[in-house]
N, C-alpha and C positions, 0 to 999 in steps of 0.2 A: 908324369905326362909329356915332359919332354923326349923321354923315349918312344912313347904313344905318337908322339908329333914325327919323329925319326923314322918309325916303321910305317905312317901314311906316306911319307914323302918319299921313300926308298922305290915304291913301286914307278914312280913319276920320273925318276933318275934323278932325284934333287939330293945333292947332300946337305948335312946341317951346315955347312962352311958356306955353301950356296945361299943356302935360305935366310942365315943372319946376313948375306951381301944384299939380297933382294930385298929383304925387309927394311935394312938399315938398322939392324939392333945388333948389339952384341947379345953371346948367350947370357951375359948376367941380365939385361933388359927384359930379353924372352921369359927366364925364370922369374922375375919381379913381375910382369905383366899376368905370369899364370900363377902367383903365390893366391890371391885371392879366389881364384877358381878352386885349386888345389885344396884350401880349407874347407869351403864350401862342399867339396865333393866328400872329406873325409867326414864332415860333419854329418851329412845326409847318409852316407856308410854305416856311420856309428847308430844313429838314431833307427833306421831301419833294420840294423842287426839286433838292435835292443827290442824294438817290436816283434820280430819275427820269435826272438827267445820269451817275450811275454806271451807271445800268441803261439806257442809250442808248433811254430810252422818249421819243418825240416824237410830236407829235401834225401829222397830215395834214389838208389844207383840206377835203377831203371829210368829214371826223369834225366840225369846225365847223360845216359846211352842215348835216350831219345834227342836230346841238345846234339851231341855229338853227330850224331848219323843226320839231322840237320845240316849241320855244319859241314858236313862231308860230302852231303849231294849236291852244293853248291861247286865242286871242284871236280867233278868228271873224272879224266882218266887218274888226276893226280889224289884221289880220296885215299888212298892207299897210303902216300907220305903224309898226308894230312892226319890220318886216323892215328899214325905213330906218333905225330908230334902232339894231339890232342890228349894222348892216352898218357902223358908224362903226366906225375903227381903235381907238377905247378899247374899245369894245364887243368887237369880234372879238378884241382880246387878252386881256380878261376870260374871254371863253367859251373860248377856247384855252387859258388857265390852267386853268380850271375841269375841261376835258377831259383834262389832263394830269395835273392832281391825280386826279382820278378813275381815270386809267389806274396811277398809282403806287400807290393805295390798292389797287385790284384785285389789282395784283402782289403786295404786301404780304399781303394776304388768302391770295392761292393758295401764298406761299412758308410762312405759318403754319400752313395746313390742308396742307402736304406734297403740294400738286398741283402746283406749278412746277419746272421742271427744277432740280436741283442746280447753283447757283453754278460750281463745278469744269467741269461737263458745258459749260456756255457759255463760261468761260475758254478751254477747251480746244480749244472750236470757233472760237473767235477767233483762238488761238494758231496753230492748223491750219492756218487760212486766210492770216494774216500768214506763216507760213512758207514756203505754196505760193507766195504772192505773191512773195518775197523770192528763193526760188528760181528761180523765173522770170526774174525781174529780173536775177539774178546770171549766167544762161543767157545771156540776151540781149547782156550785158556782155563776155564772155567774147570774146577773138579769134578770128575763123576759123584753123583750122589747113590750110595748105595745100600 
């Protein structure tokens, strides 16, 4: 979070030391004030990640590319440089994580609004597919009667 703050201040020409002077806080005090927010952020991320896993939400490469294209469109002539930075493995992982989070939140909102299929229907469809696949496998395993 401190690094994120530093990145947000940089375009404004404010160094972290200047920020500490302006706010009258030490780095340790700023870290301490951010601590609760950091814990909450991590907890939310873990909960959303587990929700996405249980709901089998995943991110396709084209979704990441679409997000990168959207980010690049904001940079005009600098888009090529931005594309290079966003194509680095850490950036791609971060973008994919953002897309996954957005998809999980969209599903949660749909569930809250009653617009998502009921969970039982999703489970029943999965069970039916499993049962059909198991029956087909069992039929293939039966010896031929001649």
